N, C-alpha and C positions, 0 to 999 in steps of 0.2 A: 798144827796144820800147816802144811807147806804152802808156798805161794800159788802153785797150780790149783790146789783145792780151793783156796780163797777166791781166785778169779772165777772159777766155775760157780761158786756159791753166789757171787755178786751178780753174775749174768742171770741166774735163775731168779734172784730177788727182783731185779729190774723187770723181768718178763712178767712176774706175778703182779707187780705194780701197774704195768701197762694194761694188763687184762682187767684189773679192777677199775681203772680210769675210763676206759672205752667200752666197758661192758654195757653202760646205760645210754651210750650215744646212739642217735638214730640218724645216720648219714643218708643223704638223698639217694645215692646210688644203690643203697640196700633196699629201697622201696620199689614197689611195682609201678608200672607206667600209669595205671589208673589212680594210684595214691598221689603220685607226683602231680598229675593234671588237676586233681581235686584241690590240692594245696594251692596251686597257682591261681585257680579260679576264686578261691576264698580270699586270697590276698588282693586280687584285682577288684572284686566287689567291695572289699573293705576300703580300698583307696578311692573308688568312685563315690562312695557314700560320705567321704570326709567333707566337712563344710568348706565351701569356697568363699574366700573373703570378698565382700561386696563394698565397692566404693560408692558412697552416697554423695550426690551433688547437693550443695547447699541451695535452699530456695532462691536466694539472690541470683545465683548463677543460672538457675533454670529460667527465671524471668528475663535475664540478660540474653540468653540464647534465643528465647522466644521473640524478644523485641528485635534482635538482629535479623531474624528470619522475616519478620513482618516488614522491617525497613527495606530489606532486599527485595521482597515481593512487590512492595509499593514502588520502588525505584524502577524495577523491570516493567511493571504495568504502566507507569507514567511514560517511560521511554517509548513503549509500544503505542500508547494512545496519542502522544503528541509529536512524535517524529514524523516529518512529512517530506515528500519529494515534490519539488516545484519545477515545472517545465515552462519556460518562456520561449515563445516563437517570435523572433524579431520581425520587423517590417520587411516585406519583400520575400518572406520565406513561409512555406507550409511544412509541417512535420507530422509524423505519426507516433503515437504513444500506445504501448501495450500495457494494460493494467494486470494486476496479479491473477485475476480470474480468467484471463483470456479476452476480456473486452478490449475493444480498440477505439482510440480517440484520434480523429483527424483534426489537427489544430490549425486554425487560420492564422494569417499574419497578425502581428502585434496582439497576441493573446496569451493568457497564462492559465495553466491547469495545475492544480495542487491536490494531492491525496495522501493518505496515511497507509503505507504499505504493510506495516506490522499489525495494524488494526483492521485491515481490509476485509477479512473473512468474518468479522463481527459486524462491520458497518461499511457497506459499499457507498462511500460518499466522496464526491469530487467538488472542489471549489473552482468556479470558472469566472474569469474576467476576459471578455472578448467573444470570440466565436469558435465553435467546435462542433464536429459531427460525431455522434456516438453510435457505435455498434455494440450493444450490450448482450453479454451471455446470460442465458436464463439462470435464475437462482434467487438469492435473497433480494430484498428491495434495494434498488439502485437509485441514489439521489444525486442530483447536480444542483449545487447551491450557488446563486449569484446574489448581488445586492438587492435586485428588484424582484426576485422570485426563486422558487424551487420547482424542479421537475423530478417526478418519481416514476420509475418503471420497474418491470420485472425482467423483460427481455424483449428488445426492440431496437429499431434504428431511428434516430431523431437528430435534429439540428437545433442548436441554441445560439442566438445572437444576443449578447448582453454587454452593451457598451453605453456608458453614460446613462442617459435617461431612456434608452431604447432597449426593449426586451421582447424578443420574438422567439417562439418555439414552434417548429414544424415537425409533424409526425410522418415518418416514411413507411414504417412497418410496425405491426403490433399496436399498442396503445400507450399513452402517457398521461399522467396527471400533472397539471401545471397549477401552481399556487402562487398568488401574488403576495409579496412581502408586506405591502402597506395595509392590507386587510385580509380577511379570512376567505376571500373568494378563491375558488378552485374550479377548474374545468378539466374534462377528460377528452383527449384528442384521439381520433381514429386516423388511419392512413389518409394522406392528402388533405389534412386539416392544419391550420395555422392559428396559433394564439398570439395575440399582440397586446401589449400594455398600452392603453391610450393615455392621453394627457391627464386624465382624472385618476389614474391608478387602477382602472378596471381592465379586466381581460376581455378581449373581443376575439371571437372565433370566426374564421373565414376559410373557404375552400382554397386549395392550391392544386395546380395541375402538374404534378411531377411523376405520376404513375409509380410512386414508391421508390424513385431513384434518388441517389445521393445528390446533395446540392451542387450547383455548378462549380463553385470555387474549388471543390475537391478534384475537379478535372480541369483546372486552370481556366475556368470560365466564370466571369462575374456577371451577375444578372440583376436588373433593377426593374421594379414595377411601381410606377408613380412615386419614385423616391425623390425627396428634395435634392436639388443639385449640390447643396453643401455636403450632404451625406455621400453623394457619389464621389465628390472630390476627396473626402476623407478615406473612402475605401481605396481609391487609386493610390493615395499616399501610403496606405498600409501595404498594398500589394507590391508596390515598386520601391518602397523605402525612400520616398522623396518628400519634399515639402511644397505644398501648393498655396500660394498667397492669392486669395480671391476676395472680391467684395464681401463685406460682412453680411449684408442683407441681400440674399438672392431668393426670390419666391418661386423660381422656376422648378418644375418637377420633370423627371426623366424616366423613360421606360426603354429598356434595350439591354443588350449584353455585349461584352467584349471578351475576346480571347487574350489571355495573359501571355501568349506567345508573341504578341505584337510589341513594338516599342512603345514606351510611354508617350513619345511625341505623336505617334500615329493615333493613339487613343485620345489624347487631348485635342487633336485636330478634329476628329470625328465628333467629339463631345461639344466642343465650343461652337462649331459651325451653325447648328440649328438655333442657337441662342444668341447669335450675333456677338460672340465673344472671341477674343484673341488671347494668345499666350506668348510668352518668351522666356527663355531660360536665363536665369541669373547665375550668380556664382555657385559652384558646387552642384548640389541636387535640388536647388530652389527654382520653382517655376512661378512666374507671375501671370495671373489671369485677369483680364480687364475688358470692359466694353469696347467693341471694335471702333466706334465713332471717336474714341479718344486717340 
């Protein structure tokens, strides 16, 4: 057999071998579209149903995570509960404070107001040392706490004077409940009524004639009704930021009013004259008051 015949025979043998090898093969492009899509869906479902490895947290780590969450919650709650804003109004100055709910506080001279802004909508509570006039928005119970008593309202306007052993609450609109700190006594005030703590720690209610208007000091007017002269001098000190040195024992009482637009010298002159007193200015803002015959 010559070379040409041998080559032809080899090519034929290789062709027969290829036919035998690929005769059982099922290649994708020989399938119909429906068959190809069915095979794809079968493989996809099989993969979805394969088990997913699950990482298990040890019990100790679970408790640690829970404890950390509780500590964080406690820290945030404590911050909200005990964080406070304190506003001090120095002598000779009046200021206005807006509370988170829209209530307004007019703060008199030498007075301090403190409240908890982040706890406000759970407990509307104000601590007061001094004197302030409150215009309260309606809502949850509103409390003003002082050393000598507590005043509770829902929505009203009222004035509180809480200095030393003196505690007075006047209702201008709405109604307020006033409670004494030394005992369980409480009274409810209507407009144009005043509650005052007497020397025995009891609350005494009396009428006032203000027609529901704000107290005079909010309009730069200080008013006194049968007030001990020593208290009058203390109020002048607060309003003008001065020091008045007066006799320790003065039994005189004073009724009247002054406009804070006047000079302190003019007010002292008007105040001292009917009581046969004189005054003179010392160094700085110190004023000496003494009987005229001296």
